[in-house]
N, C-alpha and C positions, 0 to 999 in steps of 0.2 A: 557637273555631276551627270552621270548617265542614269536612265530610269532604272528603278529597282523592280518594276513589274507594273501591270495594269493598275491604275489607281481605282480604289473602291469608292462607291457612292457613300455619302455621309448619312448613315442611319436609316432613313425612311425606306421601308420596303415598298416595292411596286404594287399598285393596286391591281387585283386580278380583273376587275371589270373594266369596261370601256373598250373602244376600238384599239387595235394594236398600235396605230400610229398616233394615238392621243395620249397614251400614258408616258410618264417620264422614264427615260432610260435608266436601267439599274446596273448592278454589278455584272450580270451575265451579258448585257448588251455591251458594256465597256470592255469586257474581256474579249468578246467577239470582234469588236472593231479594232482593238489593239493588235490582235493576231494578224498574221499575213493573209488570212483568208478564212472563210467559215470553216468550222471544224468538219471533217468528213462525217457524213451521216452514218449512224450505226448500221451495220449490215443486218439484214433480216435473218432470223434463225433459219437454218437450212431445214428443208423438209426431207422426208425419207426419199422423195423422188429426186431431190438434188443430189443426194449421196449416190443414188443408183446411176445417175448420169456421169459421176466423177470417177467410178471405179471400173475396172475391166470386168466383163462378164466371166463367170467361172463355170465350173461343171455343174454346180447346183442350179445356176440360172438356166443352163441348157436343159437339165432334167425337169425343172419346173415348166419351162416352155413346152417341152414335149408332152408333159402331163396335162397342161391346160389347153392344148390344141384340140381341134375337132376329132382327129383320129391319130392314134399312136403309130409311130413308125414301126414297120415290121421288125421283130427282134432278130438278131443274128442267129444263124443256124446253131441248134444245140449240139453240144458234144455228146458222145455216147453216154457219159455219166448222167446226162439230164433226162434220160428216158424214163417213162412212167413205171416200168417194171423194175427199176433199180433203186428207188427210194420212196419213202412215205411222204404224203403231203405235209407241209409245214404251216407256220403262221402266215406266210405270204399268200398261200393258197386260200386260207380261210378269209383273209382280208379281201382278196380278189373276188371271192364268192359273195361276200357281204356287199362289196361295191357294185357287183353286177345286179344284185337284187334291188339296190337303191336306185339304180339308173334304168328307167323303163325304155330309154331309146334303144332301138335295135343296133347292135354292133355291126361294124363293117364286115363284109364277107371274109371269113377266115381263109388263110392259105392252108394247103394240105398239112403243113407242119404245125399249125396253130391250134389244132384240136386238143381239148383238155385231156382226152383219153389216149392221146398219142405220145405226150411227153410230160415230164414233171417241170414245174417252174424253175428257172435258173436265176443267175445273178442279175440279169437285166430286169426280170420281173420284180425282184426285191427292190431294186433301185426305183422302179416306177411306183411301187406301193409306198415306199418311204417318201418319195417326192410328192405324191398325192396328199399324204398326210401333212407335209409342210405347206402345201398350197392351201389346205383347208384351214390351217391355224392362222388367225390374224396376227400380223406383225405389229409390235409396239412401235409407236412413232419414234423416229431417231431424234436425238438431240443434235445441236450444231456440230458437236465434235465426234458424233458416232459414225465416222467414216468406216468403210468396210474393214480396214485393217486394225480398227481400234475397238469395235464392239465385241460383246461376248458371243461365243458361238451359239447358234440356234439349231433347230431341226434341219433347216436347209443345209447348214454346214455339215451336219452328220451324214446327210444324204450324199453330199459330195465326197466325204471320206469313204463311205461305203462303196461308192462307184469307182473311186480311184484305187481302192484296195490298200491304201497306206494311211497311217495316222500322222497328222501334222505334229511337228515339234512344238513344244510349248514355248510361247513368246515371253520374253522378259517383261515384267510390269513397266508400263510407260508412265512417265511423270508428265504433268501439264505442259512443261516446256518442251518435252520430247515431241508432243503432238504438234506444237507450233512449228517445230523445225522439220518434221517429217512429212506433213501433208502437202500435197501439191497446191499451189495458189489457184484459187477459183475466181469467179466473177466478182465476189465481194471484195477480195483482196485487190483485184485490178482496179475496181472503182475507188477504193480507199487511196491507192497510190496515185491515181489520176487526180483525185481531189487535192492531194498534197502538191503535186507538180504544177497544177494550175492555180493554186492559191495566190501566187504572186501576180497573176493576171488580174484577179479581182482586187487585190490590194492596190495595184497601180491604177485601176479604174476608179477606185474610191479616191485615191490621191488626185486624179485628173479632175473629177467633178468637183472636188473640194477646192482645188486651185481656181476653177472657173466660177465658184460661188453658187453652184447648183443647190446644195443643201439649204443655204440661206434663202434662195428663191422659192424653195418648196416649203419653207417653214410655216407659211400661212395656210397651206393646203395644196391639193393636187393641181398640177398645171400640165399643159400640153407640151410635147417635146419641141414643136416648132416655136412656140412662145418662149420656152426656156432658151432655145438656141439663139433667138433674136436678142434676148436680154443679156446673155453672157458672151456673145460673140463666137458661138460655135457653129459648126456645120450641122444642120438639122438632121440629116440622115445619119451621120456618124453618131450624134448625141443620142438619137432614138435607139440605135443598135446597142450602144453602151449601156444606156439605162435599162434596156430590155434584158441584157445579160445580168445586170445587178438585181433586177426584179426576179429573174429566174432563180437566182441564188438566195432569194429571200431578204436581200438587203434593201430593196425598195418594194412598194406595192403598186401594182398596175391597176388603174381605175378606169381605163378606157383604151381604145385601140392605140392611141399614142400619148396617153396621159399617165402620170406617175405621181406617187405620194411617198413621203418618208415613212420609215418604220422606226421603232424606238432605237435600233442600232444606229441607223444613219442620222437620226436626230442629234446624236453626239457630235456630228461633223458640223453642226450649225455654230456660228461664232457666238451666239448669245445663250447657248445651253450652259448651265452651271458646270464648271470643270470640263469644258468642251475639249474634244479630242481633235479639233481642227488643226492645231499647230503640230500635234504629233503626227497626223496623217501627212502634212506637208513635209516635215523633216524626214519621216520614213520613206516618203516617195521620192525624195531628192538625194540628200547626202547618204542616207543609210542604204537606199536601193543601189546607188553607185558602188558603195563599199562591198556589198554582197556580190556584186558582179565581179569583184576581184578576189573572191575568197580562195581561189586556187593559189594565189600568191601567199596568202596567210598560211595555208596548209603546207606549202613547200618551204617557207622560210621561218614560220613562227612569228612573223611581224604583222601588224595590222595592215589591211589593204588600203584604208582610206588615205594615209599620207602618200602612198605610191601613186594613187590616182589624182589627188588634189595638189600634190607638190608641197604639202605642209602638214604638220600634225593637226589633229582636229581642233584643238583650242587655238592654235596659231591661225588656222583657217577662219575661225569665228572672229578673231581680232581683225582680220582683213575684209570680212564680209558682214557688215552691220545688219543686213536684213536676215541673213542666216542666223546670226547671233540672237536677234530679237525673237525669231521663230523658236530657237532652241530654248531660250529662257522661258518663253510662254508655255512651251510643251512641258518643261520641267516644273513649272509653277502649278500645274494641275495635280501633281502628286501630293498626297497627304503628308503631313508632318509625321515622322516615325512615331508610332504609338508608344514605343519604349521610353521616349523622352519623359512621358508623364510619370514614370516610376523613379526618375531622378529627383532627389531632394534639392529644390532650388529656393527653399524658404530662406529669407534674409539676404539673398543675392542682390548686390547693389549694381554690379556691372557684368555684362556678358558680351563677349566678342564672337560673332558668328563668322568663321573663316570659310570663304567660298560659299556664302549663304544664298546665292541666286537672287530671287526676287524678294527676299525678306520674309518668306512665309513663316519660318521657324521663329525669327525674332518677333514677328507680330503675335504669334501664339504665346510666347513666353511673357512678353510685355503686357499682354491682356490679362494674364493670370497674376502678374506681379507688378502692380502699378508703381511701386517704389523703385523699380530697377530701371537702368538705362542700358542701351545696346549700341554696338558698333558693328557695321557690316563691312567686311573686307571682300571686295569683288573687282572684276575687271571694269574699266571705265564704261564700256558699252552696256553693262548691266545695272549701273547705278540709277539711270532714269526710270526703268520699269520698277525697280525696287522702291524708289522714292514714292512713285505713284501708288503702289500697293500699300505701303506703310502709311501714307497719307489717308487712303481710304479706310484703313483700319483704325485711324485716330491716334497713332502713336509715333508719327514721323518726328514730332518735336522732341522725342526722347531717344532719337537715334542719330549717331554720328556715322558718316560715310567715309570709308578709306579706299578710294579707287587705286587699283594697281595690282601687280602680280604678287600673290602671297609667297612666292619663292624668294622674292627680294629681301635681303636683310633689312630689318626695321619696318617692313610692310605691315606687320601685325602689332597693334598697340600693346604696350606693356602694362602690367599691374592689374588686370581684370580679375574678378573672382572666378569666372568660369569662361572657358573657351570651348567652342563646339565645332566639330567637323562632321557634317551630316552628308553622307553619300559622296564623300570627296576622295578619300584615300583609295577606294577601289578603282578610281580612274587612272592611277599611276602605278608604274612599276616600283619595285622595292627601293631603287636608288632615289627616284624623285619623291616617293612617299616619305622616305627617311629624311630627305632634305627639308620637306615641309614640316615634319615633326620637330626637327632641330630649330627651325625658325620660331615655332611656338614655344619650345623649351627655353629659348633665350628671352622670350617676352613674359612668360608666366612667373608669378611670384611663388615663394615657398609654400604658401597656403592655398594656392590656386588649384583648380581642377580642370581636367580635359575630358570632354565627353565625345567619344567616337561612335557615331551612329551608322552601322553597316549591317548588311546581311552576312551571316557567317556561313562559309562553305562547310558542308558536312564531310567528315573523313570517310564515313562508311557509305554503303550502297543505300538506295531508298528503302525505307521500311526495315533496315537492318538485315535484309536478305539479298544475296547476290542476284536472285531471280525475281524479286518483287518489282512490280511495275510502279513507276513514279506516279504520285498523285498530281493534282492540278497545280498546286503551289510549286512543287519540285519541277514540273514541266515548264512553268513560266520562268522560274529562276534559271533553268538551263538555257532557255531562249535568250534571256537578257545576257547571260554569260557569253553566248554566241555573238550577240550584238557587240559586246565589248571587245571580243576577240578580233573582229574586223575593223573596229573603229579606233580603239585606244590601246595604250600599252598595259593598262591595269587589269586586275582580275579580283574576284571575290576570294577572300582568305579564310583560313580556319582561325579559331580563337588562338591556338598556339602560334600561328604565324603573326597575328597582330601583337601578341604578347612579346615576341622576339623583336618585332619592328619597333614597338614602343620602348622596350628596354634598351635597345641600341641608341635611342634618342634621349635617354635619361628619364624615362617614365616607368612607373610600376602600376600594374592593373590592380585596382582595389575592389571592384565589383563588376558584375555583368548582369544587366537587367533585360528580361524578356517580357514583352507585354502579355498579359493573361489572355487565354483563349486564342492564342496565335499558334500556328503550326511550327514544325521544326525548322522551317526555312524563313521564319519571320525575321525582321531586322532586330538587332540587339543594340543596347546602349552599353558601351564599354567605358567604365569610369576609371580614369587613370590620374595619378598624382606624380608630381616631380620628385625625383630622388637626388640626394646630394651626390656630387661627383666624387669618385675615388673609391 
């Protein structure tokens, strides 16, 4: 089974007090370490000065600059119509007279044509008066989206219109998405893109220090880079530079010139942290990283990149590489049992077969609640050992039978159980293979048996029901997992209608769909199906 998203912490909230590296990691830390790199920092709101730098200066800017300078540029020669004996003084003349009284500083020497008694004020004078009014009025602070082409026109804009002699055509009302498409990218956009493009570097650095055991070496407290390098067999200079980069990203804490400590995020990479992300980091840094290197193959062919690089499908590869299989099972074992399972009525169940049940977490949860029940785990041989250890630790291994082998093989699934479960299994396979697995279970299940399919359902519509709505955090994580499956395996998340058709083709009918309370639209569901008679 592939991961369904970052696993959440069980229950307890993080304590606000205490040093950052001393508290237990919580859901936010787990989400950060599961992602390919720290999320881009939110861009600071633009100030009005930022907007001024991003648009081209216009006529209003030039008018304001002239008005604010120490001396006005001489006006162009007046036409005959501007002479004093041809028209009466207007509003502009009175404003100029008022301004001259308010300003005690002597004006620069007038040219022969500038005397008030020789000509009447013209268009240039009106522009200067209007611009001076604009300069005296304080501008309201711009919001981040108040770029020059998106704000409401003000006095300076009217001055520009007066000077140009033409009224602007009214612009059509912009929608929020129009703004995003029309504005030119700025420094904040460039920084956000750079953070995304370099996120893989930090992810691989986390993988590398995890593989070397550095988080475990830092678990007891800060240590010097030279000491760490000697303990894990690394080059001291290279390790210091790598740890410095992780500290600059906030993933480690620098305590001295060459000394480092864990943060709650990187404490998740320690092997003894509850529900540690250590094995997830190792798997993502090796097999998954390689598959994403071949994503162009996937985009061109529609086929997963991993088999092209590894020479075998992902699960066949795990069968040939025991260490990779152990890492994969341990990584999947940190995921919580789907919450929707608790809504399924299992009272009176005597036997339950978990098909493709990984390390036995679901069986352990069911058997703990129903002490009268027995379970059977159907898994590949290399997974049986870790599952037996987990079930033994849970105190229920004596009530579990193990059926090693491929669940695609006829007879691999024991017959006659009350309930069969497929938890995060079907989404790993294309329709042909998923249908084949369902037919194996249909052959094994009795007429009164039930099948529980636990999967995240793909939503037919856009996020939030609107084509322009931005996806929330749950939807974003779901899409990342879908991208992971795209390059790794043949399967995909399906809609409820697609699962209903798949089940019907194998001889099942959906009886109920359970969604855990207080879960989002993209939470996992429990699809309860029953066998139907052939014909």
